[in-house]
PLY file of the C-alpha trace (Angstrom):
ply
format ascii 1.0
element vertex 225
property float x
property float y
property float z
element edge 224
property int vertex1
property int vertex2
end_header
-3.85 -10.85 -5.11
-2.83 -10.50 -1.47
-5.38 -9.14 0.98
-3.21 -6.13 1.72
-2.69 -5.21 -1.89
-6.47 -5.44 -2.32
-6.88 -3.05 0.61
-4.39 -0.59 -0.90
-6.19 -0.68 -4.25
-9.54 -0.10 -2.55
-8.09 3.01 -0.93
-6.76 4.14 -4.31
-10.16 3.97 -6.02
-11.79 5.75 -3.10
-9.22 8.51 -3.41
-9.70 8.75 -7.16
-13.44 9.21 -6.72
-12.80 12.06 -4.28
-10.35 13.59 -6.74
-12.88 13.73 -9.53
-15.72 15.07 -7.38
-13.54 17.86 -5.94
-11.43 18.53 -9.03
-11.29 22.28 -8.57
-9.54 21.98 -5.23
-7.25 18.98 -5.10
-5.08 18.88 -8.24
-2.18 17.59 -6.14
-4.28 15.28 -4.04
-3.12 11.72 -4.47
-3.72 8.56 -2.51
-0.09 7.75 -1.66
2.69 9.65 0.10
6.07 8.73 1.53
8.07 9.36 4.66
11.34 7.76 5.70
14.86 8.08 6.98
17.44 10.43 5.53
20.37 8.19 6.43
19.45 4.78 5.03
22.06 2.09 5.62
23.99 1.40 2.38
24.06 -2.36 3.06
20.27 -2.39 2.87
19.78 -0.28 -0.24
19.85 -2.95 -2.96
17.26 -5.11 -1.21
15.19 -2.08 -0.23
15.16 -0.73 -3.78
14.06 -4.12 -5.10
11.29 -4.39 -2.51
10.00 -0.92 -3.33
10.00 -1.53 -7.07
8.18 -4.85 -6.63
5.48 -3.29 -4.47
5.03 -0.17 -6.61
4.97 -2.19 -9.83
2.32 -4.55 -8.47
0.13 -1.62 -7.51
0.60 0.07 -10.89
-0.01 -3.13 -12.86
-3.24 -3.71 -10.95
-4.54 -0.31 -12.05
-4.50 -0.42 -15.87
-6.98 2.45 -16.20
-5.61 4.61 -13.38
-2.02 5.77 -13.11
-1.16 6.00 -9.38
0.47 9.09 -7.94
2.99 9.52 -5.14
3.43 12.70 -3.12
7.03 13.08 -1.95
8.89 15.80 -0.11
11.96 14.74 -2.13
14.10 14.86 1.00
17.40 13.05 0.76
17.18 9.35 1.56
13.86 7.51 1.51
11.84 10.29 -0.16
14.15 10.33 -3.17
14.48 6.55 -3.26
10.73 5.88 -3.26
10.11 8.65 -5.80
12.76 7.20 -8.08
11.30 3.70 -7.91
7.76 5.03 -8.35
8.75 6.76 -11.58
10.48 3.59 -12.76
7.30 1.63 -12.00
5.16 4.01 -14.07
3.74 6.29 -11.37
3.18 10.02 -11.38
5.23 11.82 -8.72
4.09 15.11 -7.19
6.62 17.06 -5.14
5.62 18.77 -1.89
8.71 20.71 -0.83
9.34 21.83 2.73
10.92 25.12 1.59
11.71 26.97 -1.64
14.41 25.15 -3.57
17.15 27.74 -2.96
16.77 27.22 0.81
15.97 23.52 0.80
19.00 22.53 -1.23
21.35 23.32 1.66
20.11 20.12 3.35
21.51 17.81 0.64
24.81 16.13 -0.04
26.36 16.67 -3.48
25.02 13.31 -4.64
21.64 14.04 -3.09
21.42 17.38 -4.92
21.98 15.73 -8.28
19.23 13.19 -7.56
16.89 15.90 -6.24
17.14 18.08 -9.36
16.86 15.09 -11.69
13.66 13.88 -10.03
12.24 17.38 -9.60
12.31 17.81 -13.38
10.26 14.62 -13.73
7.54 15.57 -11.23
4.04 16.14 -12.53
3.34 18.96 -10.05
5.40 20.86 -7.48
4.13 22.79 -4.46
6.10 24.53 -1.72
4.40 23.92 1.62
6.22 26.59 3.68
7.16 30.08 2.63
10.76 31.27 2.61
12.67 31.60 5.89
10.47 29.25 7.93
12.82 27.69 10.47
13.72 24.03 10.70
12.18 21.81 12.05
8.93 23.78 11.72
8.93 23.39 7.94
9.30 19.62 8.29
6.41 19.43 10.75
4.31 21.31 8.21
5.17 18.68 5.60
4.01 15.95 8.00
0.74 17.76 8.57
0.31 18.39 4.86
0.76 14.71 4.02
-1.93 13.79 6.53
-4.30 16.25 4.87
-3.77 15.14 1.28
-2.69 11.48 1.36
-4.82 8.41 1.83
-1.95 5.94 2.18
1.53 6.53 3.57
4.62 4.50 2.70
6.83 4.58 5.80
10.44 3.53 5.12
11.33 3.22 8.76
13.39 1.24 11.27
10.44 0.89 13.65
11.86 2.93 16.53
10.03 5.84 18.07
11.67 9.27 18.13
10.75 12.68 19.49
12.39 14.53 16.57
9.78 17.02 15.26
8.99 16.38 11.61
11.05 13.16 11.55
9.85 9.82 10.27
8.31 8.61 13.53
6.66 12.00 14.08
5.18 11.95 10.57
3.78 8.47 11.23
2.37 9.67 14.55
0.67 12.63 12.86
-0.65 10.53 9.98
-2.11 7.86 12.26
-3.93 10.22 14.62
-6.19 9.66 16.45
-5.04 6.04 16.57
-1.67 6.98 18.16
-0.20 3.47 18.42
3.35 4.82 18.68
5.61 4.26 20.47
4.42 1.71 23.00
3.06 -0.86 20.53
6.16 -1.07 18.36
9.19 -3.24 19.03
12.56 -3.69 17.36
11.40 -6.80 15.49
8.99 -4.73 13.34
5.93 -6.32 14.98
2.79 -4.36 15.75
0.69 -5.94 18.46
-2.69 -4.72 17.27
-4.51 -7.94 16.50
-6.18 -8.38 13.14
-4.60 -5.24 11.68
-1.33 -7.05 11.07
-0.79 -8.70 7.69
1.74 -8.80 4.84
1.68 -7.43 1.31
5.19 -8.55 0.40
7.72 -10.24 2.67
8.65 -7.84 5.46
6.02 -5.22 4.67
3.18 -4.48 7.07
0.00 -2.66 6.11
-2.37 -1.11 8.64
-5.87 0.22 8.16
-5.98 3.46 10.15
-9.59 4.33 9.37
-12.04 3.94 6.48
-9.93 6.10 4.17
-6.30 5.77 5.24
-3.64 3.09 5.39
-0.08 3.00 6.68
2.33 0.79 4.72
5.45 0.07 6.76
8.55 -0.93 4.78
11.28 -1.91 7.27
14.62 -0.21 6.62
17.93 0.04 8.44
19.60 3.38 8.94
23.06 4.53 9.93
0 1
1 2
2 3
3 4
4 5
5 6
6 7
7 8
8 9
9 10
10 11
11 12
12 13
13 14
14 15
15 16
16 17
17 18
18 19
19 20
20 21
21 22
22 23
23 24
24 25
25 26
26 27
27 28
28 29
29 30
30 31
31 32
32 33
33 34
34 35
35 36
36 37
37 38
38 39
39 40
40 41
41 42
42 43
43 44
44 45
45 46
46 47
47 48
48 49
49 50
50 51
51 52
52 53
53 54
54 55
55 56
56 57
57 58
58 59
59 60
60 61
61 62
62 63
63 64
64 65
65 66
66 67
67 68
68 69
69 70
70 71
71 72
72 73
73 74
74 75
75 76
76 77
77 78
78 79
79 80
80 81
81 82
82 83
83 84
84 85
85 86
86 87
87 88
88 89
89 90
90 91
91 92
92 93
93 94
94 95
95 96
96 97
97 98
98 99
99 100
100 101
101 102
102 103
103 104
104 105
105 106
106 107
107 108
108 109
109 110
110 111
111 112
112 113
113 114
114 115
115 116
116 117
117 118
118 119
119 120
120 121
121 122
122 123
123 124
124 125
125 126
126 127
127 128
128 129
129 130
130 131
131 132
132 133
133 134
134 135
135 136
136 137
137 138
138 139
139 140
140 141
141 142
142 143
143 144
144 145
145 146
146 147
147 148
148 149
149 150
150 151
151 152
152 153
153 154
154 155
155 156
156 157
157 158
158 159
159 160
160 161
161 162
162 163
163 164
164 165
165 166
166 167
167 168
168 169
169 170
170 171
171 172
172 173
173 174
174 175
175 176
176 177
177 178
178 179
179 180
180 181
181 182
182 183
183 184
184 185
185 186
186 187
187 188
188 189
189 190
190 191
191 192
192 193
193 194
194 195
195 196
196 197
197 198
198 199
199 200
200 201
201 202
202 203
203 204
204 205
205 206
206 207
207 208
208 209
209 210
210 211
211 212
212 213
213 214
214 215
215 216
216 217
217 218
218 219
219 220
220 221
221 222
222 223
223 224
């Protein structure tokens, strides 16, 4: 077993222990969440899907007595893709929606809507993080903050470039990694993080970073349009 997969599994069991000791409060609390780009490059999708399934399957197969759970906002793009592969790999998926469905659905393409409703029906639990009529991007920032509160590990399907878009992928990573705040100055376009011993590989191209004693960031490089 790779050292990074061992680290991820350690975080999982820590999270499970917290789940059972605080069961009245954290029914949706799971160790893994996802953030990523809406506009993934189509030339990268086949390889990206294969990488995700390999990683998620390895985690699930290493936990025969514990079924892992993924919290996803089910936004178009990476959120849907990771949720789909997690279900295929035998995970639970819990949806944390930025807005009520009748408002959120305006953000999707026709194809994205079909995928959203199909996966939503398969989710174990669904919560709506913001009430109706909360403006964009405020509702997306709230999702980022929510993921930091409830997740112990974050899958980041990301091109590695910093952005000041509130509630976007880079902003979600920034929020999740506080107070470490290694973005943007430590990242470069070659996916490398210059933070010494924290760099390692779980699968080819994937970097995993220990943020603190309870949280990890799992970077899955992805191109976008």
